[in-house]
N, C-alpha and C positions, 0 to 999 in steps of 0.2 A: 143693715148697711153701715150705720154709724159705728156699731161695735167693731166691724171688720176694719174700718178706716182707723179707728183708735188703736186697735190691736196691731195693725201694720206700722203705725207711727211708733208704738211702744217697742216692737221688734226691731225696727230700724235704729232707734236710739240705743237699744241694748247691743246690737251688732256694732254700731259705731263706737260704743264704749269698749267693747272687746278689741276692736281694731286700734283704738287709742292705747290700750294696754299693750297690744302687740307692737306698736311703734316704739314703746318704751322698753321692749324686751332686750335689745342689745346692751343696754346700760343697766338693766334690771331695776328700772325706776329712777336711776340717778340722773337721767337726762332732763332737759328743760321741760317745764310743764306749762300748760295754758289754761285759760278759763273755759275751754271747750268742754272739759269733763264736768264743770259746774253746770253748764247749760244742758248737757246730756242727763245729768242727775235730776235736774228740775223737770225735764221732759219725762223721764221715767216715773218720777213721783206723780206728776199731774195725770199722765195717761193711765198709770196704775190705779189711781183713785177713781178716775172716770170709768175704767173697766169694771171695778168693783160696784160702782153705783149703777151701771147699766145691767149688771148681773143680779143685783140684790132682788130678792132674798135667797137666790140659789147660788150663793158664794161658796167656793171651795176653801173653807178656812184652813184646812190642812195644807194648802198651798200658799195662801195669802199671808198667814202668820210667819212661817219661816222665811219667805221672800222679803217680808217687811223687816225682819230681824237682820237679814243679810244686808239690806239697804241701809239699815241703821249702822251696821258695822262699817260699811264703806264710807258712810257719812262721818263716822267717828274718826276713821283713819285720815280722811281728807281734812277734817277740822284740825287734827293734831299736827299735821305737817304743813298746812297752809300753803305758802308759795315755795317752801323748801323742797328739795328733791326727796323722794321716798328712800327709805332704807330697803335692803333686800327683803327683810322680813315683812315689811309693810307692803311692798310690791307683790310678793307671793301671797300675802293675805288678801289683797284686793283681787288678785287673779283667782284665788280659790273661792272667795265669796261670789264673784261674778259667775264663774263656771258652775258653782253649786246652785245659785239661783236659777240659772238656765236649765240645769238638770231637774230641779224641782218643777219648773214650768212645763217640761215635756213628760214628766212622770204622771201616769194615770191614776 
């Protein structure tokens, strides 16, 4: 039951992050940004760690390692831009990393 609740929170945070990127779509990332994405990132990180701890030792490392690398890439882009608007390349990079991580999550 705990695993399902944490997984639901993780999914909702991921869906909210994709929605946040979707809101920025008309300006391709050049619009105003908020701290909401920071809170979503922290939620994704914490729930991801909890999910791995709940599954240990039966962890699918072929999924966890690439998703962690994608998360590190998103973090790096966000650190680089801080409070400034994203460039088009950074925005498309964030979108690609997020959709790629989602694809890895549903791949068997």
